[in-house]
C-alpha positions in Angstrom: 148.8 31.0 61.5 148.8 34.8 61.8 148.8 36.0 65.5 145.8 38.6 64.9 143.6 35.9 63.8 141.3 36.4 67.0 140.8 40.2 66.5 139.9 39.6 62.7 137.5 36.8 63.0 134.1 37.1 64.3 133.0 34.7 67.0 130.8 32.6 64.5 133.7 32.1 62.0 136.1 31.3 64.6 134.0 28.9 66.0 133.2 27.2 62.6 136.9 26.9 61.8 137.7 25.4 65.1 134.7 22.9 64.7 135.9 21.8 61.2 139.6 21.6 62.3 138.9 19.6 65.6 136.2 17.3 63.8 138.7 16.6 61.0 141.4 15.8 63.6 139.1 13.3 65.5 138.1 11.6 62.0 141.8 11.2 61.0 142.6 9.9 64.5 139.8 7.5 64.4 140.8 6.0 61.3 144.5 6.0 62.1 143.4 4.2 65.5 141.6 1.5 63.4 144.8 1.0 61.4 146.9 0.6 64.7 144.1 -1.7 66.2 144.3 -3.8 63.1 148.1 -4.0 63.5 148.1 -5.3 67.1 144.9 -7.7 66.4 147.4 -9.9 64.5 150.9 -10.9 65.6 152.0 -11.5 61.9 152.2 -7.8 61.5 154.3 -7.3 64.3 156.9 -9.9 62.9 157.0 -8.1 59.5 159.5 -5.1 59.1 157.3 -3.5 56.4 154.2 -3.3 58.7 156.2 -2.2 61.7 157.5 0.9 59.6 153.9 1.6 58.2 152.3 1.6 61.7 155.0 3.7 63.2 154.5 6.2 60.3 150.6 5.9 61.3 151.4 6.5 64.9 153.7 9.3 64.2 151.1 11.2 61.9 148.5 10.5 65.0 150.8 12.3 67.3 151.6 15.0 64.8 148.0 15.9 64.1 146.9 16.0 67.8 149.8 18.5 68.6 148.8 20.5 65.4 145.3 20.8 66.2 146.0 21.6 69.9 148.3 24.5 68.8 145.5 25.7 66.3 142.8 25.7 69.1 145.1 27.4 71.4 145.4 30.3 68.9 141.8 31.2 69.7 141.3 29.9 73.3 144.4 31.3 74.8 146.4 33.6 72.5 149.2 33.8 75.1 150.8 30.5 76.4 153.5 29.8 78.9 156.9 29.6 76.9 157.9 26.3 78.4 154.5 24.5 77.6 154.8 26.2 74.1 158.5 24.9 73.9 157.4 21.2 74.5 154.4 21.2 72.0 156.6 22.9 69.4 159.5 20.5 70.2 157.1 17.5 69.6 155.5 18.8 66.6 158.8 19.4 64.9 160.2 16.3 65.7 157.2 14.3 64.5 157.0 16.4 61.3 160.9 15.5 60.5 160.3 12.0 61.2 157.6 11.2 58.6 159.8 11.7 55.6 162.6 9.8 57.0 160.1 7.0 58.1 159.0 7.1 54.1 162.8 6.6 53.2 163.0 3.8 55.4 159.9 1.9 53.9 161.6 2.4 50.7 164.9 0.9 51.7 163.0 -2.1 53.1 161.0 -2.6 49.7 164.4 -2.3 47.9 165.8 -4.9 49.9 163.0 -7.2 49.6 163.0 -7.1 45.9 166.7 -6.5 45.1 168.3 -8.6 48.0 165.6 -11.2 48.5 168.1 -13.7 50.0 169.2 -11.1 52.7 165.9 -9.6 53.6 165.0 -11.8 56.5 168.6 -11.4 57.9 168.6 -7.5 57.5 165.1 -6.5 58.0 164.2 -8.2 61.5 161.7 -6.7 63.9 164.6 -6.0 66.4 166.5 -4.0 63.8 163.4 -2.3 62.7 162.6 -1.2 66.2 166.1 0.1 66.6 165.8 2.0 63.1 162.7 3.7 64.6 164.6 4.8 67.7 167.4 6.1 65.4 164.6 8.1 63.4 163.4 9.8 66.6 167.0 10.7 67.4 167.6 12.3 64.1 164.2 13.8 64.0 164.8 15.5 67.4 168.4 16.9 66.5 166.8 19.8 65.1 164.5 20.8 68.0 167.3 20.1 70.5 169.5 22.4 68.7 166.9 25.0 68.6 166.2 24.7 72.4 170.2 24.9 73.1 170.1 28.1 71.1 167.4 29.6 73.3 169.0 28.7 76.4 172.2 30.3 75.3 170.5 33.6 73.9 167.6 34.0 76.0 167.2 34.6 79.9 165.6 32.1 82.1 162.7 34.3 82.6 161.7 34.0 78.9 160.7 30.2 79.6 158.5 31.7 82.4 156.6 34.3 80.3 153.7 33.9 78.3 154.0 34.4 74.5 152.0 33.6 71.2 152.7 29.9 70.7 154.4 30.2 67.4 157.7 29.1 66.3 158.9 32.4 65.2 158.2 33.8 68.7 159.6 30.9 70.4 162.7 30.7 68.3 163.1 34.3 66.9 166.9 34.5 66.0 168.4 34.1 62.7 170.5 31.0 64.0 167.0 29.3 64.6 166.1 30.3 61.0 169.3 28.8 59.7 169.1 25.7 61.7 165.5 25.1 60.6 166.3 25.6 56.8 169.5 23.7 56.9 167.7 20.6 58.5 164.8 20.6 56.1 167.1 20.9 53.0 169.2 18.1 54.3 166.5 15.9 55.3 164.3 16.4 52.1 167.3 16.0 49.8 168.6 12.8 51.4 165.0 11.3 51.4 164.4 12.2 47.8 167.8 10.7 46.8 166.9 7.4 48.6 163.5 7.2 47.0 164.9 7.9 43.5 167.8 5.5 44.0 165.5 2.6 45.3 162.9 3.3 42.6 165.5 3.1 39.9 167.2 -0.1 41.4 163.5 -1.6 41.7 162.6 -0.7 38.3 165.7 -2.3 36.7 165.2 -5.4 38.8 161.5 -5.8 37.4 162.7 -5.7 33.9 165.0 -8.4 34.3 162.7 -10.7 36.8 161.0 -13.6 35.4 158.1 -13.1 37.7 157.5 -9.4 37.7 154.5 -9.2 39.7 156.2 -8.5 43.1 158.9 -6.1 41.7 156.2 -4.1 39.8 154.2 -3.8 43.0 157.3 -2.7 45.0 158.1 -0.2 42.3 154.4 1.1 42.6 154.9 1.1 46.3 157.8 3.2 46.1 156.0 5.6 43.9 153.3 5.8 46.3 156.0 6.8 48.8 157.0 9.6 46.7 153.4 10.9 46.6 153.2 10.5 50.5 156.4 12.6 50.4 155.0 15.3 48.1 151.9 15.7 50.4 154.4 16.1 53.4 156.2 18.9 51.5 152.9 20.8 50.9 153.8 22.3 54.4 157.2 23.8 53.0 155.3 25.7 50.4 152.8 27.3 52.8 154.7 30.7 53.0 155.0 30.9 49.3 151.2 30.2 48.9 150.6 32.9 51.3 153.1 35.4 49.5 151.1 34.6 46.0 147.5 34.4 47.1 147.2 37.2 50.0 147.9 40.3 47.6 144.6 39.5 45.7 142.5 38.8 48.6 143.6 41.1 51.3 140.2 41.5 53.0 140.0 37.5 53.1 143.4 36.8 54.8 142.2 34.8 57.7 139.9 32.6 55.3 143.1 32.0 53.2 145.2 31.2 56.2 142.6 28.6 57.4 142.2 27.0 53.9 146.2 26.7 53.4 146.4 25.2 56.8 143.7 22.9 56.0 145.1 21.8 52.8 148.7 21.6 53.6 148.7 20.3 57.2 145.5 18.5 57.8 144.3 16.8 54.8 147.6 15.3 53.9 147.6 13.6 57.3 144.4 12.0 56.3 145.5 10.7 52.9 149.0 9.6 53.8 148.3 6.4 55.9 145.4 5.4 53.5 147.4 5.5 50.3 149.5 2.7 51.7 147.3 0.9 54.3 144.1 0.6 51.9 146.4 -0.7 49.0 147.7 -3.6 51.2 145.2 -6.5 50.8 146.5 -8.4 53.6 146.0 -5.5 55.9 142.7 -4.5 54.6 141.3 -8.1 54.9 142.5 -8.2 58.6 140.7 -5.0 59.2 137.5 -6.1 57.8 137.5 -9.6 59.7 138.6 -7.9 63.1 136.1 -5.2 63.1 133.2 -7.0 61.3 133.7 -9.8 63.9 133.5 -7.4 66.8 130.4 -5.6 65.3 128.7 -8.9 65.3 129.9 -9.9 68.8 128.5 -6.4 70.1 125.0 -7.1 68.4 125.0 -10.6 69.9 125.7 -9.9 73.3 122.9 -7.4 74.3 120.3 -9.9 73.1 
């Protein structure tokens, strides 16, 4: 977001934008919260690595959307933020952002093992190993942010972390070393994830052609394709600068509106679609969700009477 956004926007426009963003953030959090409650309502899901990885993706997206909306509102409410607080928010936001594609790669690998190595699936994809894998995702996801903090500690005086700055990564991590670190980590991460998705899809595709019963293999192939769609949604955030370069020259007087729309479509809406693409498609998960919430609604109606 542009740091001059408050000066350009009128009060009514700024209020409307914040209401839209906060409302969508609450809706996404509510929907994802229903998915999380459904997961913990049935112990069966916590014993299946596929659902463990899925619910971790949902929780990660909830954290990311909360941080993103908080940073957006801060640009209006408090243009200058303590650098240490900003560092914490940006650290968490960047880490959760990196974890999403890595989690999708892990889900694709799990489906690959289930279809191509079915006899070894129960031994390889155990709940304990899945939890360890999630811990590894957080370590890998945090490496880039840790490197940025270390670079800042080496290049910035301690007084910088007590100062007040606009809470944007470019203000917090302004050096070329930070930019190189961000570019390298994103290119390596996305390249690795795409290689994993393409490899697992091709292997499952070949398995589906050879299988006598092709139902599960075809479903796994479709699932991995959906992971690719989810990854494309995640990558919308990477094309944000190019969208500004292309669109802004044609609408110079509408720059803040363009900024708002780009942020909405590249950061907010994908977080709504991403969990639903996978969760709503899973009949077992949807059935449990309907049974759990229908049962609770009936109980709530009966108790008052």
